[in-house]
C-alpha positions, 0 to 999 in steps of 0.5 A: 500500500505504501508503494501505491500511495507513493505512486499516487503522490508522484503523479501530482495534481496535473501533468503535461502530456509528453511528446509522441514518443514511446517509453522504453520501459512500457510495453503495449500489454501493460498499457492495455492492462491499465486501460482495461483496469480503468475501464472496469470502473463506472466513472474514474479511479483514484491513482493510488487504487489504480496502482494497487489494482493494476499491480504496477505500484511505483511503475504506474506513472510511465504506463499511465503517461503512455496511455494518456499520450494515446488518448486512452485515459485522462487524469484530473487531479489524482483521478484517472478516467477512461476516454471514449477511445479507451472504452472502444479498446476495452470492448475489443476482445482480441489483443491484436485488434486492440492495438490496431485501434492505435495504428494511426497514432503509432505511425506518428509516434517515435520510433515508428514514425522515423522507421516508416520515413526510412522505409518509404525512402529506401524500402527497408530499414535496419534497427541501426539505421533507425537508431542513427536517424533518431539520434540525429533528431536528439532522441535516445532511449539509452546512452549505450548504443547497443542498449539503445538499439535493443530498446528501439527494436523491442518497441518496434516489435512490441508496438509497430509489428503487433499493430500491423504497422510494420513487418520484419523480413528474414534479415531482421530489417523492418518493412511497411506492413501495407507494402508487404501486404501489397507485395504478397497480394501481387505475388499471389496474383502472379501465382494465380495468373500463372496457375490460370495460364497453366490451366488454359495451356492444359485445356488447349493441349487437351483440346488439340489432342482430342482434335488430333485423335478425332482427325486420326480416327477419321483418317483411319476409318476412311482407310479401313473403308477403302481397304474393305471396299478394295477387298470386297471388289477383289473377292467378287472379281476372284469369284467371277474368275473362278466361275469362268474357269469352272465353266471353261473346264466343264465346256468340253464335257458338255460338248461330248454329252451333247 
């Protein structure tokens, strides 16, 4: 309880909303959990009770700062109340869909904002490139470069990727989710067109084979009929010749009998 009260005192009576920049020690899950806790109260909740209910204690302030930055909650004196946007978030059951609600706001929030700018200019962006660009703007999460880059990576994955704002490729570089989706759709369309072309080729080949078969069958039938007529003609000629030979052989005997 002492930690909770101390956290409430740390909030002060008023607090200015910071610039749009994610805090390295605040995760998306923590913000969603805090907003849902506030949303469980009819009007508002005292900061001390909120710190106790959310089990964040002295760590409540940075989480509350980010939640307020996105317009999910609002503070007045020592009370924290849910906003209309916060209520919408609470009404969504799927965690990923909750973050989709913040997608547009995240696009204007660092480090996602700078990542998207770099991606739009060069197609992809590594964490190192994003960190350098942010440093030139005077934005650091830690003075140690390795820790700073690790923090930026975690923020981009925890917020940007989960909100379908960014995607990571096999090399670990970040890409625009919409562009990736378009590329995948284009690839799928190419595969679909290829499949259609293959299907059409097969159908055309089958039709050509059927035509060739029918043509060959017709030619074979014609040859068969011609051979049959020739054979029948030869048969009749052979019978007639045999009859003539027979008559010629009987002719002398017939004359003697006469």
